[in-house]
N, CA, C and O of each residue as an XYZ file, in Angstrom:
196
protein
N      61.047    114.051    101.494
C      61.145    112.764    102.139
C      59.799    112.050    102.146
O      59.732    110.821    102.144
N      58.777    112.804    102.154
C      57.462    112.183    102.162
C      56.529    112.957    103.065
O      56.776    114.110    103.420
N      55.481    112.306    103.416
C      54.439    112.941    104.218
C      54.888    113.165    105.664
O      54.556    114.179    106.277
N      55.637    112.219    106.192
C      56.030    112.281    107.604
C      57.489    112.688    107.742
O      58.355    112.143    107.058
N      57.761    113.632    108.611
C      59.133    114.061    108.855
C      59.803    113.124    109.843
O      59.134    112.448    110.625
N      61.128    113.087    109.801
C      61.881    112.237    110.728
C      62.486    113.084    111.826
O      62.857    114.237    111.608
N      62.583    112.499    113.015
C      63.300    113.190    114.083
C      64.796    113.020    113.823
O      65.188    112.333    112.879
N      65.621    113.634    114.644
C      67.065    113.605    114.402
C      67.619    112.179    114.435
O      68.528    111.853    113.671
N      67.088    111.339    115.300
C      67.559    109.956    115.400
C      67.255    109.198    114.096
O      68.083    108.429    113.609
N      66.074    109.424    113.550
C      65.686    108.782    112.292
C      66.517    109.272    111.129
O      66.893    108.493    110.254
N      66.806    110.574    111.115
C      67.623    111.144    110.034
C      69.028    110.560    110.049
O      69.600    110.284    108.994
N      69.585    110.371    111.241
C      70.918    109.786    111.366
C      70.909    108.366    110.812
O      71.831    107.958    110.106
N      69.856    107.618    111.141
C      69.752    106.243    110.662
C      69.664    106.202    109.137
O      70.275    105.344    108.499
N      68.909    107.121    108.562
C      68.749    107.161    107.108
C      70.070    107.505    106.434
O      70.446    106.854    105.460
N      70.778    108.508    106.928
C      72.058    108.879    106.310
C      73.076    107.751    106.441
O      73.846    107.498    105.515
N      73.082    107.079    107.580
C      73.989    105.955    107.796
C      73.696    104.845    106.781
O      74.615    104.267    106.201
N      72.420    104.557    106.574
C      72.008    103.528    105.618
C      72.479    103.875    104.211
O      73.017    103.026    103.500
N      72.271    105.138    103.811
C      72.642    105.534    102.458
C      74.151    105.517    102.254
O      74.619    105.173    101.168
N      74.915    105.880    103.268
C      76.373    105.828    103.147
C      76.842    104.387    102.990
O      77.775    104.108    102.238
N      76.197    103.487    103.697
C      76.563    102.079    103.661
C      76.248    101.457    102.304
O      77.007    100.625    101.807
N      75.129    101.861    101.707
C      74.681    101.247    100.464
C      75.033    102.059     99.216
O      74.553    101.764     98.122
N      75.862    103.067     99.385
C      76.293    103.882     98.254
C      77.268    103.054     97.411
O      78.154    102.408     97.970
N      77.127    103.055     96.086
C      78.053    102.281     95.258
C      79.476    102.831     95.377
O      79.674    104.019     95.632
N      80.436    101.972     95.195
C      81.833    102.387     95.303
C      82.134    103.447     94.255
O      81.649    103.377     93.125
N      82.927    104.416     94.636
C      83.249    105.502     93.719
C      84.114    104.965     92.581
O      85.056    104.206     92.810
N      83.788    105.361     91.370
C      84.503    104.910     90.180
C      85.856    105.604     90.117
O      85.934    106.831     90.057
N      86.914    104.810     90.133
C      88.263    105.359     90.103
C      88.813    105.269     88.678
O      89.200    104.195     88.217
N      88.841    106.392     88.002
C      89.232    106.424     86.594
C      90.702    106.030     86.398
O      91.026    105.290     85.469
N      91.584    106.520     87.262
C      93.011    106.196     87.128
C      93.251    104.698     87.262
O      94.011    104.104     86.497
N      92.593    104.102     88.244
C      92.757    102.669     88.472
C      92.239    101.883     87.271
O      92.861    100.909     86.846
N      91.110    102.303     86.730
C      90.517    101.638     85.572
C      91.453    101.723     84.364
O      91.643    100.738     83.651
N      92.034    102.901     84.137
C      92.954    103.073     83.014
C      94.193    102.196     83.185
O      94.680    101.604     82.222
N      94.690    102.118     84.396
C      95.859    101.287     84.678
C      95.566     99.818     84.381
O      96.404     99.107     83.824
N      94.380     99.379     84.754
C      93.966     97.993     84.523
C      93.890     97.698     83.021
O      94.382     96.669     82.558
N      93.270     98.610     82.269
C      93.141     98.438     80.818
C      94.518     98.423     80.164
O      94.773     97.630     79.257
N      95.395     99.293     80.622
C      96.744     99.385     80.066
C      97.520     98.088     80.300
O      98.212     97.600     79.407
N      97.397     97.539     81.506
C      98.092     96.291     81.832
C      97.593     95.152     80.945
O      98.390     94.352     80.456
N      96.285     95.078     80.739
C      95.728     94.036     79.878
C      96.216     94.191     78.439
O      96.539     93.209     77.771
N      96.265     95.437     77.974
C      96.718     95.719     76.612
C      98.173     95.300     76.426
O      98.529     94.683     75.423
N      99.010     95.644     77.406
C     100.426     95.302     77.301
C     100.622     93.785     77.315
O     101.476     93.258     76.602
N      99.832     93.093     78.125
C      99.908     91.632     78.177
C      99.533     91.030     76.824
O     100.198     90.118     76.334
N      98.468     91.549     76.231
C      97.985     91.070     74.941
C      99.037     91.327     73.861
O      99.303     90.468     73.021
N      99.624     92.510     73.898
C     100.635     92.892     72.909
C     101.878     91.985     73.050
O     102.486     91.594     72.054
N     102.234     91.665     74.282
C     103.380     90.804     74.551
C     103.138     89.410     73.966
O     104.043     88.815     73.380
N     101.928     88.894     74.124
C     101.597     87.572     73.582
C     101.684     87.566     72.063
O     102.122     86.580     71.471
N     101.272     88.659     71.429
C     101.324     88.741     69.972
C     102.767     88.770     69.463
O     103.069     88.186     68.422
N     103.641     89.435     70.179
C     105.035     89.516     69.749
C     105.775     88.209     69.995
O     106.768     87.925     69.326
N     105.294     87.402     70.959
C     105.936     86.113     71.247
C     105.689     85.094     70.140
O     106.501     84.189     69.948
N     104.600     85.223     69.421
C     104.235     84.224     68.401
C     105.180     84.220     67.223
O     105.000     83.437     66.291
């Protein structure tokens, strides 16, 4: 952590901060579903022409 240690109150504040600013977890299933929907839409447009 550095030169100076934190007391328990400071450690709680640090963990709270990091949880708040942690990037959203990447959801692979959701991403695949989104790509699939876009692909199907694109394919549908091609068949309509």
